[in-house]
C-alpha positions as CSV (number, residue, x, y, z in Angstrom):
1,X,17.4,49.9,58.0
2,X,20.7,49.9,56.5
3,X,21.1,51.2,52.9
4,X,21.8,47.9,51.5
5,X,18.3,46.6,52.8
6,X,16.4,49.4,51.4
7,X,18.0,49.2,48.1
8,X,17.6,45.4,47.9
9,X,14.0,46.0,49.0
10,X,13.3,48.6,46.2
11,X,15.0,46.6,43.4
12,X,13.2,43.5,44.6
13,X,9.6,45.1,44.3
14,X,10.4,46.5,41.2
15,X,11.8,43.0,39.8
16,X,8.7,41.4,41.4
17,X,6.2,43.8,39.8
18,X,8.0,43.3,36.3
19,X,7.8,39.5,36.3
20,X,4.3,39.4,37.4
21,X,3.6,41.7,34.6
22,X,5.1,39.4,32.3
23,X,3.4,36.6,33.6
24,X,0.2,37.8,33.8
25,X,-0.3,40.1,30.7
26,X,2.8,40.0,28.3
27,X,2.7,37.7,25.2
28,X,6.5,37.2,25.4
29,X,8.7,36.3,22.4
30,X,6.8,34.0,19.8
31,X,3.5,34.2,22.0
32,X,5.0,31.9,24.6
33,X,3.3,33.2,27.7
34,X,-0.1,33.6,25.9
35,X,0.1,30.1,24.6
36,X,1.0,28.8,28.0
37,X,-2.3,30.9,29.7
38,X,-4.5,29.7,26.9
39,X,-3.2,26.0,27.1
40,X,-4.1,25.8,30.8
41,X,-7.5,27.8,30.3
42,X,-8.6,25.2,27.7
43,X,-7.8,22.4,30.1
44,X,-10.1,23.8,32.7
45,X,-12.9,21.3,33.2
46,X,-14.3,22.2,36.5
47,X,-14.3,25.1,38.7
48,X,-11.8,24.9,41.7
49,X,-9.8,22.1,39.9
50,X,-6.0,22.1,39.5
51,X,-6.1,23.8,36.0
52,X,-8.8,26.3,37.3
53,X,-6.5,27.3,40.0
54,X,-3.6,27.4,37.5
55,X,-5.4,29.5,35.2
56,X,-6.6,32.0,37.9
57,X,-3.0,32.2,39.1
58,X,-1.5,33.0,35.8
59,X,-4.0,35.7,35.0
60,X,-3.6,37.4,38.2
61,X,-0.8,39.9,38.5
62,X,-1.4,40.0,42.4
63,X,-1.2,36.1,42.9
64,X,1.8,36.0,40.8
65,X,3.3,39.0,42.6
66,X,2.9,36.5,45.9
67,X,4.8,34.0,44.6
68,X,7.5,35.7,42.7
69,X,8.4,37.6,45.8
70,X,8.5,34.2,47.8
71,X,11.0,33.1,45.3
72,X,13.1,36.2,45.6
73,X,13.2,36.2,49.3
74,X,14.0,32.4,49.3
75,X,17.0,32.9,46.7
76,X,18.2,36.2,48.0
77,X,17.2,37.2,51.6
78,X,16.0,34.2,54.0
79,X,16.8,36.2,56.9
80,X,13.2,37.9,58.2
81,X,11.8,35.7,55.6
82,X,8.2,36.6,56.2
83,X,9.1,40.4,56.7
84,X,10.8,40.5,53.5
85,X,7.9,38.4,51.5
86,X,5.2,40.4,52.6
87,X,7.0,43.6,52.1
88,X,8.1,42.8,48.4
89,X,4.5,41.3,47.6
90,X,2.9,44.6,49.0
91,X,5.3,46.8,47.1
92,X,4.4,45.0,44.0
93,X,0.7,45.0,44.8
94,X,0.9,48.8,45.5
95,X,2.5,49.3,42.1
96,X,0.0,47.2,40.4
97,X,-2.7,49.4,41.7
98,X,-1.2,52.4,40.9
99,X,-0.5,51.5,37.4
100,X,-3.9,50.2,36.6
101,X,-2.7,50.0,32.9
102,X,-4.6,47.1,32.0
């Protein structure tokens, strides 16, 4: 693996980890993310519906990490799509498990 690819992978894993933490846990300025999560949670009327799925997604850093890593790969490295997607998501999940700060 070239140094460029390794550096990209490391930076992408850390970026994915931080964005997933921001979406799933942080309040953000003016409580924006907290309001988004609570607003979607209040709209849940039945289990396994659209709002239930969105609420689950926004509160799970592992789920958010899968989608964020997908976006990173689509934007920056569409070559070896599946390999980079799973590598970044796996690295983010590993960091999340190691931190266990929440």
